[in-house]
C-alpha positions in Angstrom: 65.2 98.2 116.7 62.1 98.2 114.4 63.4 101.3 112.6 66.3 99.3 111.0 66.1 98.7 107.3 64.6 95.4 106.3 67.0 92.5 106.3 69.0 93.7 109.3 70.4 90.8 111.2 69.9 90.5 115.0 73.6 90.7 116.0 73.5 94.5 116.0 71.7 95.0 119.3 72.8 98.4 120.9 70.0 100.7 122.1 69.0 103.8 120.2 70.2 106.0 123.0 73.8 104.6 122.7 73.6 105.1 118.9 72.5 108.7 119.3 75.4 109.5 121.6 77.8 108.1 119.0 76.1 110.0 116.2 76.7 113.2 118.1 80.5 112.6 118.2 82.3 115.9 118.7 84.4 117.4 116.0 88.1 116.7 115.8 90.8 119.1 116.8 91.9 121.6 114.2 95.3 119.9 113.6 95.0 117.5 110.7 95.1 113.8 111.4 97.5 111.3 109.9 95.8 108.8 107.6 98.7 106.4 108.1 97.6 105.9 111.7 94.9 103.2 112.1 91.4 104.8 112.3 88.9 103.0 114.5 85.7 102.7 112.5 83.6 104.0 115.4 85.7 107.2 115.7 83.6 108.8 112.9 82.4 112.4 112.5 79.2 111.5 110.8 77.3 108.6 109.2 74.2 108.2 107.0 71.3 105.8 107.1 70.8 103.4 110.0 74.5 102.7 110.8 75.0 101.6 114.3 77.8 100.4 116.6 78.2 97.2 118.6 80.8 95.4 120.7 83.3 93.4 118.6 85.0 90.1 119.5 87.9 91.6 117.6 88.2 94.1 120.4 86.5 97.4 121.0 83.5 98.2 118.8 82.6 98.0 115.2 80.1 99.6 112.8 77.1 97.5 111.8 73.8 97.9 110.0 75.5 99.3 106.9 73.3 99.3 103.8 73.7 100.2 100.1 74.8 103.8 99.5 75.4 104.4 103.2 78.5 106.4 104.1 80.8 107.1 107.0 82.7 110.4 107.4 86.2 110.9 109.0 87.2 114.6 108.9 90.5 116.4 108.5 93.1 114.0 107.4 96.4 115.2 105.9 97.3 113.5 102.6 100.5 115.5 102.0 102.6 112.6 103.3 101.3 110.5 100.3 99.3 107.3 100.4 99.4 104.3 98.0 96.9 101.8 99.4 93.9 101.4 101.7 93.2 98.6 104.1 90.0 97.8 106.0 89.1 95.2 108.6 85.7 93.8 107.8 83.2 91.0 108.5 80.3 90.0 106.3 78.2 87.2 104.9 78.0 88.7 101.4 80.0 90.6 98.8 80.2 94.3 98.1 82.4 97.3 97.6 83.7 100.2 99.7 84.4 103.4 97.8 87.0 105.7 99.3 86.2 109.3 98.4 87.4 112.7 99.5 85.4 115.7 100.7 81.9 114.4 99.8 80.1 111.1 99.2 80.5 111.9 95.5 83.9 113.5 95.7 87.3 112.4 94.3 87.4 108.6 94.1 90.7 107.4 95.7 89.9 103.7 95.1 87.4 100.9 95.4 87.9 98.1 97.9 86.2 94.8 97.2 85.2 92.4 100.0 83.6 88.9 100.0 81.9 86.9 102.7 84.1 86.2 105.6 81.7 83.5 106.9 80.1 85.5 109.7 79.3 88.9 111.1 82.2 88.6 113.6 84.7 86.7 111.4 87.2 89.4 110.7 89.5 89.7 107.7 91.5 92.4 106.1 90.8 93.7 102.6 92.8 96.2 100.7 93.2 98.1 97.4 95.5 100.5 95.7 94.5 104.2 95.8 95.2 107.4 93.9 98.5 108.7 95.3 98.3 112.2 93.7 96.0 113.8 96.3 97.3 116.2 98.9 96.2 118.6 101.7 93.9 118.2 104.7 90.8 116.3 103.4 87.7 114.6 104.7 87.4 110.8 104.1 84.1 109.4 103.0 83.6 105.6 102.9 80.6 104.8 100.6 79.2 101.3 100.7 77.6 99.4 97.9 76.0 95.9 97.6 72.7 94.1 97.9 69.9 96.7 98.2 67.7 94.8 100.6 70.0 93.7 103.4 72.9 94.7 105.6 76.2 94.5 103.8 79.2 94.5 106.0 80.6 95.3 109.5 83.6 97.6 109.7 86.2 97.4 112.5 89.0 99.8 111.4 90.7 101.4 108.4 94.2 102.6 107.6 96.0 104.1 104.6 99.4 102.6 103.6 102.6 103.9 101.9 103.2 100.8 99.9 101.0 99.6 97.0 99.3 96.4 98.0 100.0 93.4 95.9 96.9 91.5 94.7 97.0 88.3 96.7 93.3 87.4 96.1 94.4 83.9 95.0 96.6 83.4 98.0 95.2 82.2 101.3 95.8 84.0 104.6 99.3 83.5 105.9 100.9 84.2 102.5 103.4 86.6 104.0 106.1 85.0 106.1 108.7 87.6 106.7 111.0 85.9 109.1 113.8 83.7 107.9 113.7 80.2 109.3 116.7 79.2 111.5 118.6 76.2 110.4 122.0 74.6 110.7 123.4 75.9 107.4 126.9 77.4 107.7 127.5 81.0 106.9 129.8 81.4 103.8 133.3 82.3 104.7 133.3 85.5 102.8 129.8 86.4 104.1 128.8 88.8 101.4 125.3 87.5 101.2 125.7 86.0 97.7 127.1 82.6 96.7 130.9 82.4 96.4 130.6 80.2 93.4 128.0 79.5 90.7 126.5 76.2 89.9 126.0 74.4 86.5 124.6 71.0 85.8 124.2 69.6 82.3 123.2 66.2 83.6 125.9 64.5 81.6 126.9 61.8 84.1 123.7 59.8 84.3 122.7 60.7 87.9 121.5 63.5 90.1 124.7 63.9 91.9 123.9 67.5 93.0 120.2 67.0 93.7 117.8 65.5 96.2 114.7 64.3 94.4 111.2 64.2 95.8 108.4 62.8 93.7 110.2 63.1 90.4 111.4 60.1 88.5 114.6 61.0 86.6 115.6 59.0 83.5 118.0 59.5 80.6 116.4 60.3 77.3 117.8 58.1 74.6 117.1 60.7 71.9 119.4 63.5 73.0 120.7 62.2 76.3 118.9 64.9 78.2 117.4 64.2 81.5 113.7 63.5 81.6 111.7 64.4 84.7 108.5 62.5 85.1 105.9 63.6 87.6 102.2 62.6 87.7 99.2 64.2 89.5 98.4 67.9 89.9 101.0 68.7 92.6 104.4 70.0 91.6 107.0 67.6 92.8 110.6 68.8 93.1 114.3 68.3 93.3 116.6 70.6 95.2 120.4 71.1 95.5 121.4 70.4 99.1 124.8 71.9 98.9 124.3 74.9 96.7 122.4 77.9 98.0 122.3 81.7 98.3 124.2 82.4 101.5 122.7 83.7 104.6 122.9 87.4 104.8 122.8 88.2 108.5 126.4 88.3 109.7 125.5 89.8 113.1 125.8 93.4 114.3 124.0 96.3 112.8 124.4 95.3 109.1 122.9 92.9 106.7 124.2 92.0 103.3 122.3 91.6 100.2 121.5 88.3 98.6 120.5 87.8 95.0 120.9 85.2 92.2 119.9 84.2 88.7 118.6 80.7 87.8 118.1 79.4 84.3 117.4 76.0 82.5 116.7 74.7 79.1 113.3 73.0 79.1 111.4 70.7 76.7 107.8 69.8 77.4 107.3 66.2 76.3 103.5 66.1 76.9 100.7 68.7 77.0 100.0 68.0 80.6 103.6 68.4 81.8 104.4 71.6 83.8 108.1 71.9 84.2 109.8 74.8 85.9 112.6 76.2 88.1 112.7 78.1 91.4 114.2 78.3 94.9 113.5 76.1 97.9 114.1 75.9 101.6 116.5 73.3 102.9 113.7 70.9 103.9 111.7 71.5 100.7 108.7 72.6 102.6 108.7 76.2 101.3 109.6 77.3 97.8 108.8 79.5 94.9 108.7 78.2 91.3 108.0 79.5 87.8 106.5 76.8 85.5 105.6 76.5 81.9 101.9 75.5 81.3 101.2 74.4 77.7 97.6 73.6 78.5 96.8 77.3 79.3 99.7 78.7 77.2 100.9 80.5 80.3 103.8 81.0 82.6 102.7 80.4 86.2 104.3 81.5 89.5 103.7 79.1 92.4 104.4 79.1 96.2 104.6 76.1 98.5 103.3 77.5 101.8 105.0 76.5 105.1 101.8 74.9 106.4 101.5 72.9 103.2 99.7 73.5 99.9 100.6 75.0 96.6 99.1 78.3 95.5 99.4 80.2 92.2 100.4 83.8 92.8 100.6 84.9 89.1 99.5 83.6 85.7 101.1 85.2 82.8 99.2 84.4 79.6 101.3 84.2 76.4 99.5 85.8 73.5 100.7 86.7 70.0 99.5 90.3 70.5 101.1 90.9 73.9 104.4 89.2 73.4 107.3 90.0 71.2 107.4 86.8 69.1 104.5 85.0 67.5 106.2 81.7 68.3 105.7 82.3 72.0 103.1 79.5 72.2 104.4 76.7 74.5 104.6 73.6 72.3 105.6 70.0 73.2 109.0 69.1 71.8 110.3 72.7 71.3 113.3 73.8 73.4 112.8 76.9 75.5 115.0 78.7 78.1 113.4 79.9 81.4 115.3 82.3 83.6 114.4 83.9 86.9 116.3 86.7 88.7 115.5 87.0 92.4 116.7 88.1 95.8 115.2 86.3 98.9 115.4 89.7 100.7 113.6 91.5 98.0 110.0 91.3 96.8 111.0 91.5 93.2 111.0 88.4 90.9 111.9 88.9 87.2 111.0 86.1 84.7 112.4 85.8 81.2 111.2 83.3 78.6 113.3 82.7 75.5 113.5 80.5 72.5 116.4 78.2 71.7 118.4 81.0 70.0 118.1 83.2 73.1 115.5 85.6 71.6 113.2 87.0 74.1 109.6 85.6 73.9 108.2 87.2 77.0 109.3 88.7 80.3 107.4 90.0 83.3 107.9 91.0 86.9 106.0 89.9 90.0 106.2 90.3 93.8 106.7 87.3 95.9 108.2 87.1 99.4 109.9 83.9 100.7 113.2 84.7 102.4 114.0 81.1 103.4 114.0 79.8 99.8 117.6 79.8 98.9 118.4 76.5 97.0 118.0 76.0 93.3 114.9 74.0 92.5 113.4 72.1 89.6 109.7 71.1 89.6 107.4 69.2 87.3 103.8 67.8 87.4 101.4 66.0 85.1 103.8 64.3 82.7 107.3 64.2 81.2 109.7 67.1 80.5 113.4 67.4 79.8 115.9 69.6 81.7 119.3 70.7 80.5 122.0 73.4 81.1 120.8 74.2 84.6 122.7 77.4 85.6 122.8 79.1 89.0 124.6 82.5 88.7 125.4 84.4 91.8 126.2 87.7 90.0 123.0 89.2 88.6 124.5 92.5 87.5 127.4 93.3 85.3 129.2 94.4 88.5 129.3 93.0 92.0 128.6 95.8 94.4 128.2 93.7 97.6 125.8 96.1 99.3 125.2 96.1 103.0 122.3 97.8 104.6 121.8 99.0 108.2 119.1 97.1 110.0 117.6 100.1 111.6 116.9 103.5 110.0 119.2 106.4 110.8 116.3 108.8 111.1 112.6 108.5 111.8 109.8 109.3 111.3 107.9 111.0 108.4 111.2 112.0 106.8 112.6 111.7 103.3 114.8 113.3 100.6 118.2 113.4 102.2 121.1 115.6 101.0 124.6 115.1 102.4 127.9 116.9 102.6 131.1 116.8 104.6 132.2 120.1 106.2 135.7 121.4 107.2 135.0 120.5 110.9 135.2 116.8 109.8 131.5 116.1 110.4 128.9 114.9 107.9 125.8 116.9 107.6 122.4 115.9 106.2 119.5 118.1 105.3 116.2 116.1 105.2 112.6 117.0 104.4 109.5 116.3 106.5 107.3 114.5 104.0 104.5 116.5 102.5 104.0 119.9 100.9 105.2 123.1 102.4 107.0 121.4 105.3 110.2 122.0 107.1 113.7 120.8 106.3 115.9 119.7 109.2 119.6 119.0 109.9 121.3 116.0 111.4 125.0 115.5 111.9 127.5 112.5 112.2 131.1 111.9 112.8 131.2 108.7 110.8 128.3 108.9 108.3 126.6 106.0 110.2 125.4 107.2 113.6 123.5 110.5 113.3 122.3 113.1 115.8 119.4 115.6 115.3 120.6 119.1 115.3 117.4 121.0 114.4 114.1 119.9 112.9 112.9 123.2 111.3 115.9 124.9 109.6 114.1 126.0 106.5 110.5 125.9 105.3 110.3 125.0 101.7 109.4 122.1 99.4 111.5 119.8 97.3 114.6 117.7 97.3 117.5 119.8 98.5 120.6 120.0 96.3 123.9 120.8 97.9 126.8 122.5 96.1 130.1 123.2 98.0 131.8 126.5 97.2 130.6 127.0 93.7 131.5 130.7 93.6 134.9 130.6 95.4 133.6 132.1 98.7 134.0 128.9 100.7 130.3 128.7 101.4 127.7 125.9 101.0 124.7 126.5 98.7 121.4 124.6 98.7 118.2 124.7 96.7 115.0 122.6 96.4 115.8 122.6 92.6 112.4 123.6 91.2 112.2 126.0 88.4 112.7 129.6 89.7 113.2 128.4 93.2 115.8 130.2 95.4 119.3 129.4 96.4 120.2 129.6 100.1 123.8 129.9 101.5 125.4 129.1 104.8 128.9 129.4 106.4 128.3 126.4 108.6 127.5 128.5 111.7 125.6 126.7 114.5 126.0 123.4 112.6 124.2 124.7 109.4 121.1 125.8 111.3 121.4 129.3 109.8 120.8 129.9 106.1 120.3 133.1 104.1 118.7 133.7 100.8 121.2 134.7 98.1 118.9 136.5 95.8 119.7 133.9 93.1 117.2 131.4 91.7 117.5 128.1 89.9 116.0 129.7 86.8 114.4 127.9 83.9 114.4 124.0 84.1 112.2 123.6 81.0 109.0 122.4 82.7 110.7 119.6 84.6 109.5 118.7 88.1 112.8 119.5 89.9 116.5 119.1 89.8 117.4 115.9 91.7 121.2 116.1 91.6 123.9 118.7 90.7 127.5 117.8 89.9 130.3 120.4 89.8 132.8 119.0 87.4 135.5 121.5 88.7 135.6 119.6 92.0 136.8 116.4 90.3 140.2 116.3 88.5 139.1 113.2 86.6 136.3 115.2 84.9 136.3 117.8 82.2 133.6 120.4 81.4 130.9 118.9 79.3 131.1 120.0 75.7 127.7 120.6 74.1 126.9 122.5 70.9 130.2 124.3 70.8 130.2 125.4 74.4 131.6 124.0 77.6 129.7 123.6 80.9 130.8 123.2 84.4 127.6 122.1 86.2 125.6 118.9 85.3 122.0 118.7 86.6 119.7 115.7 86.5 116.1 116.6 86.5 112.9 114.7 87.1 110.4 115.1 84.3 106.8 114.2 85.0 105.4 116.1 82.0 106.4 114.0 79.1 106.3 110.2 78.5 107.6 108.0 79.8 106.7 109.3 83.3 108.9 110.0 85.0 112.2 110.2 83.3 115.5 111.9 83.8 116.7 114.8 81.6 120.1 116.4 81.7 120.7 120.2 82.0 124.0 122.1 81.8 125.1 125.4 83.3 128.0 127.6 84.2 126.1 129.8 86.8 123.6 127.5 88.5 121.0 130.0 87.5 120.9 129.7 83.7 120.5 126.2 82.3 120.7 124.6 78.9 118.6 121.6 78.0 121.3 119.2 76.9 119.1 116.3 75.7 115.3 116.2 75.9 115.3 112.4 75.5 115.1 110.2 78.7 118.5 109.3 80.1 117.2 105.7 80.7 114.5 104.7 78.3 112.1 101.9 79.4 113.7 98.5 79.1 112.7 94.8 79.6 115.8 93.7 81.5 115.3 95.9 84.6 112.5 97.3 86.7 111.9 100.5 84.8 109.6 99.5 82.0 107.5 102.6 82.5 110.0 105.4 83.3 113.0 106.2 85.5 114.0 109.3 87.5 117.4 109.4 89.2 117.7 110.2 92.9 121.4 110.3 93.5 124.7 110.6 91.6 128.4 110.4 92.3 131.5 110.8 90.2 133.7 107.7 89.8 137.4 107.7 89.6 137.3 107.3 85.8 135.2 110.4 85.4 132.0 108.6 84.7 128.9 109.0 86.9 127.2 106.4 89.0 123.4 107.0 89.4 120.8 105.5 91.7 117.8 105.4 89.5 114.2 105.2 90.9 112.6 102.9 88.4 108.8 102.8 87.6 106.9 99.7 86.6 103.4 98.8 85.6 103.0 98.0 89.4 103.4 101.6 90.3 105.8 104.4 91.2 109.3 103.1 91.9 108.1 99.6 91.2 106.2 99.4 94.4 106.3 97.3 96.6 110.0 97.5 95.7 112.3 100.4 96.6 113.7 99.9 93.1 117.0 101.8 93.0 118.7 100.6 89.8 122.4 101.1 89.6 123.4 103.0 86.4 126.7 104.4 85.0 126.5 107.2 82.5 129.3 108.8 80.5 130.8 111.7 82.3 131.5 113.5 79.0 128.0 112.8 77.7 125.9 112.3 80.9 122.8 111.4 78.9 124.5 108.3 77.6 124.2 105.0 79.6 127.3 102.9 79.8 126.2 100.1 82.2 122.9 99.2 83.8 122.0 96.8 86.7 119.0 94.6 86.6 117.6 94.0 90.0 117.2 96.9 92.5 120.2 97.6 94.6 118.1 98.5 97.6 116.6 95.3 99.0 113.6 95.0 101.3 114.5 93.7 104.7 112.5 90.8 106.0 113.2 91.2 109.7 112.8 94.9 109.6 110.3 96.1 107.0 110.7 99.7 107.8 111.8 100.6 104.3 109.5 98.4 102.3 107.8 100.5 99.7 108.6 103.4 97.4 111.9 105.3 97.9 111.6 109.0 97.8 114.9 110.9 97.7 118.3 109.4 97.8 121.9 110.6 98.3 125.4 109.2 97.7 128.5 110.1 99.6 131.9 108.5 98.9 134.5 108.6 101.8 138.0 108.0 100.3 139.6 107.6 103.7 138.0 104.2 104.2 137.0 103.5 100.6 133.3 103.3 101.4 130.3 104.4 99.4 127.4 105.5 101.5 123.8 105.5 100.1 120.9 107.1 101.9 117.3 106.8 101.0 114.0 108.2 102.1 112.4 104.8 102.2 108.7 104.5 102.6 108.5 108.3 102.8 108.8 107.8 106.5 112.3 106.8 107.4 115.8 107.6 106.2 117.8 104.4 105.9 121.3 103.7 104.7 123.4 101.2 102.7 127.1 101.0 102.1 129.7 99.4 99.9 133.0 98.8 101.6 136.2 98.5 99.5 134.3 100.3 96.8 137.3 101.0 94.6 138.0 97.2 94.4 134.6 96.3 93.0 134.5 95.2 89.4 132.4 98.2 88.5 135.6 99.6 87.1 136.5 96.5 85.0 
């Protein structure tokens, strides 16, 4: 043991012979490994320095005696499936960093993972970081360690790459994520759509808190303007909740869950610099809640969580500055009226916060991720002094239409699959072509009699890359045509033989798509009597194509192409279909994933929105409902705010980015089906029953 670097602690005790055996670990099989599978740290291909192995109280063995600039090599991992984050299980008594690199100790830097003291060499904790998601192919993983030069740095138990971008929870203690709704005796709403049947408004006119249960807040009437004053001292946020108004439970039994979402707003006046008033959502017993508060001392908007085991933690601090916010009057000042609004779904990670002045002008807005499924009652909080509340509004309809989405609790297809394309054939069956995630992989076929329960037909129908586009009988021959949609890529054709397992190249190609990534959806206007050919620059066009543009800002965005042949396209409008906006998730860019023609001839899109948090607003699937003009498909008519594809708490199989989506409307039962390649790994589905009766058409 004398040959260890100076400062090595005595816990690493294995004999040199054992270390030599491990250092001579045989090479891996030629087939590439999956970085999404947990990698045991001791299953390395090579190490540098004096790294050793030892038994771990966490199970198995770990790497120890890791010093500054040492590295560990894991060979031949396939990054075609895409990764967004890295997680390592570590133990240490100091701080340092782990560089994640590809192909050499100085190769492509995927990311840097920071760790701190865990309190002991066998006190194990998880650390994580975001990584570059643009890499592909079979690569070698190098972990390079940095820290104090004169002593051992860290023990490593395991690593894994993740599909979802990891939210920074460094300010949140362990146990932050509680993904299981808490059982209680609350009745399910009679209509059971997962949203409140009625809204809630309280102007506090009658001199009491008739609709509230107050805990630690003294409520008095303010003689100046007859507004309610909430007085709360100390540093803890005290609260009042509505016992009889809440977002309904969403689990109605069976295979389906319904979406829940709501908007909450209040007019606030801070009466003292120390007061921190705010609004949020709470559990029935008040032991768990989320809240957004105004903080005049720090000139910030703070997001808080009350944990089930007790204790309040701040999960986000949004600093208001004159340079970063729209209005120079965004400083929080005592005596000035403000409006605070939060839009949230307890079965979605996304929380949207809006801060406005008395006239309704936007002063600031931001998004954050926070998970607390049991918090379903309107909440008002305050600490440190007096504040006034008025015009408290609980709105059950976030969007301009009420879709009432349901989603299936289990995926229809797994695993490592994405990018569905769906059609209904003359045999009465639904068919779906899907892509195995990654470059140069196979497309497969599944079939269904009802669009809900699916059966694999064949896994390797075609070998090509991209999101398949399906067009039924475009040339009058009764055949089905598909293409991955990239510039110059081929069209295939099938007559449906052997359940669409046989396809032939047509000799036709997509042609020029003006440098865009790929066509995501094609609409044949001739198939819909409510549509007309699109008039553009004196000509009329039968086919509408929506493309995903990653070349121009904002990245990505959707551009519309027009054609009469499917092989020669005209760029209808180079501007983004949906520019970045502040009132929905896509402040960076938006690329559509699915489209369907409505009965009025306009087009409903499922838009994959990008935010500053990452692609498709990770960790949110972030499909935003959009309606564009069928005559001018680059013109937006209506736009939803929160994503229409929620994250399931009990089944998190589709948490994360959504790659590839498809719509199908079945007029026989008036149901709109939505299929998404959630998490790049599963195809899940949602539906809207009684679709024609939704107020989307109002």
